N, C-alpha and C positions, 0 to 999 in steps of 0.2 A: 490531385488526391491519389495516392496507391490502394491499389485494389488487389494485388496480387504479391504474394511474398513466396520466393523462390529459394529455398537451401541448398549450400554444397552438405557435403556430409562428413568427409574425414577430417576432423579438429574442428568441424561445425557444429554437428551434432553426435558423432562417436569420437571416442580417443583413441588414434591410430598413429600417430607420429610415431612416439618412441617405442613400440612396439614392431612398428613396419621397417623403420631406421635400421635398428638392431639386427633382424633378420636380413637386409641386405649385405649389413656390414659382416655377419659370420660365415654366410654363402660366398660370398667375395674371398675371405681366409682361406674356406677350405678348398676351393677349386682355382687357386692362383693367381685370381684378379687383380689388378689395380686395386687397393683398398682405400674407397674414398671416407672422406671426414664426415662426421655427424652432420654436419650444416650444411655439405655439399646434398646428400641424400635428403636429409628434411625438405630443404627448397624446393624438390621437386616433387613432393608428396601431391596426390591430388592431381596427378597428370595420368594419363594413362599407362598402365603399367609397360609395356614395351616402350614408349617414349621416355620413360623411367632409366630403364634397360639400356635403352641404346645411349641417351644421353651421357651416360655414365662409362659404358665403354662402348664408344662405336665400332659398329663393324662386326660386333659379336654375334655369333649364330645365337638366333632368338632361340630356336627348339634347345639346343644345346643347354639355355643358360636355364630355359622353364625346366627340364628333367633335371639340373643339378640343383634349381632353386626346391622343388618338389623334394629331393632325395635330402638335401643338407639342411631344410629348415627348421628341424627341430620341432619339439612340442608346440600344437596349438594354444594361444594365449587367449583367455576369454577377453571378450569385448565390452567394452563399458561405457555409458553413456558422458557426454561433456555434463558438467556439472548444470542443472538446470534445465538441460534440455526438453527432455519429456515435458516439463511443464510449460515452457516457452511454446513448445509444437502446438498443444492442445489450447493455450490462450489465443497463439496467433491466428486458429481455426477458425476460432468465434467470430474474428472481424474480417478475416481476408480470403481468397481462395490462395491456398498453399499447395507448394509440390516441390520436388526435387529434381536437381538437374547433375548428375555427378558420374566419375570417372569411372566409378566401379561398373564391373558388369551385372545384370540383374539378377542370376544367382547369388551372388556374393552380397550384394544388397540385403535381398531377401534375409540371408543368414546373419549378417550383422545387425539389420534393424530387429530381429526376431530374438536375439541374444540380449539387446539393449531393451526389448521390452516395448518399442515406441512401434505402434501398429502403422504399418502400411496404407491400411485402409482411410486412415485421416487425410491422406495428402489427396488432393484432387487432379493433381499432374504427378507422372513419375518418367523421367529420360536418364537412361543409362548407356556408358559407353558403347554398348550394341546394340544400341537402337539408334543412332545418330552416326552419321557418317562425317560428322566432324568433330572436333574436340578441343578443349581450353588449351591456350588460348585464344582460339581461333573465334571472334564474335559470330559467325555462324552456327555456334554450337546451340546459340538461343532459337536459331531460324524456325525448328517446328512446334518450340514455345509460344513465339508470336502469331505464328499461323493460328493455332489452337486457341489462344487466349481473344486473337481479334475477332474469331467467329464468336466469340462472348460476350462481343462489344468491350473487350479489356486491350487498352493500348498499351505500346511499349513504354510510353512515361508514366505509364501506371502501374509499372510490373518493376519490383525490388529484390535483387541478389544479395544473399548474404554467405558472406566466404571466408577463407582464412588468409589466404594466397594472392598474391600480385597477381597472378596470370587469372583468378578468379575477376579480380577488378578490371583488368584489361579487355576481357572478353565480354563483361556485363556491360562495362561502358562503350566499348565499340560497337555495342550491338543496340545502343541507347535507352540502356536500362538506369535506374538508379541502383546504387549500391553501398551497402554497410560492411565494412571490414570489422572480423572478429577475430582480435589480436590472439588467437589460441595457437598458432603456428609457429612459422620460422621468420616469417615479417614482421617488422616493428611497423611504430606508428610513422616513424619519419619515412622509412618506404614509400609508406602507403602515400603520403605527402607530396613527395617526392615527383611520384607520379599522377598527381594532379588531383587527388581524393581530399577533401576538405578534412581536415582533423577532427570535426563535428560528426562525422559520419566514421568513427571508428569506435570499436566498445571493448573493453577488458572482459566484459561479463554479460554472458546471452541474455542474462535479466533486464539489461538495458535495452534490448532491441524495441520493445513495443515505444519508449520515449524518444528513441534515437527516429523511430517511423515518423513520429507526431511533428520532431525537428524537419524532416526532409518534406511532409506535408504543408508545413507553415510557408517553408521558402517557396514552394512551388506557387501558393496562393498569392505569394507577394507580387 
């Protein structure tokens, strides 16, 4: 039985992909870096910011890039919720312990969730990149969560993680958690299946989450 549902944030609860991709490309052009393809950037979204930068431009001086990004990133665009996200969070809260594990740092999480109108007080557990010594796709990113929930009588096979990226799945499955892929990012159903996820546990609409959770519970009971 699933007792806890933990959410990723970017492109799972809030829409960030297109906006972030365009800013990375714009800054690269302005400071003379190799200009990556949109898909190349999109497939890194959700990893820690510094990891994204180092992957796109290996060996770059991170401090120089941060300074350049802040200078050239342009006007801040408003953050919007993924369709149905508010309702799904409220509904899921009625039946499960809910939480967030994200590669964002805590101040930016507070900022974007406030802009979206999703009350962080609804969540029973929050853990950001600046509160965790590990990061996705390392399964140990869930160590603190498993320890915390274990003290509440919730075991790892009773925890579900919901995310949009392959590394969300790899970290969750590596940690012994259930996983549902929300096909709202740069990865396809076929790519998740190739990595070993049953296609029944992929959804295109966040409103299908509760039905898919029931499918996992039925499988566990068999």
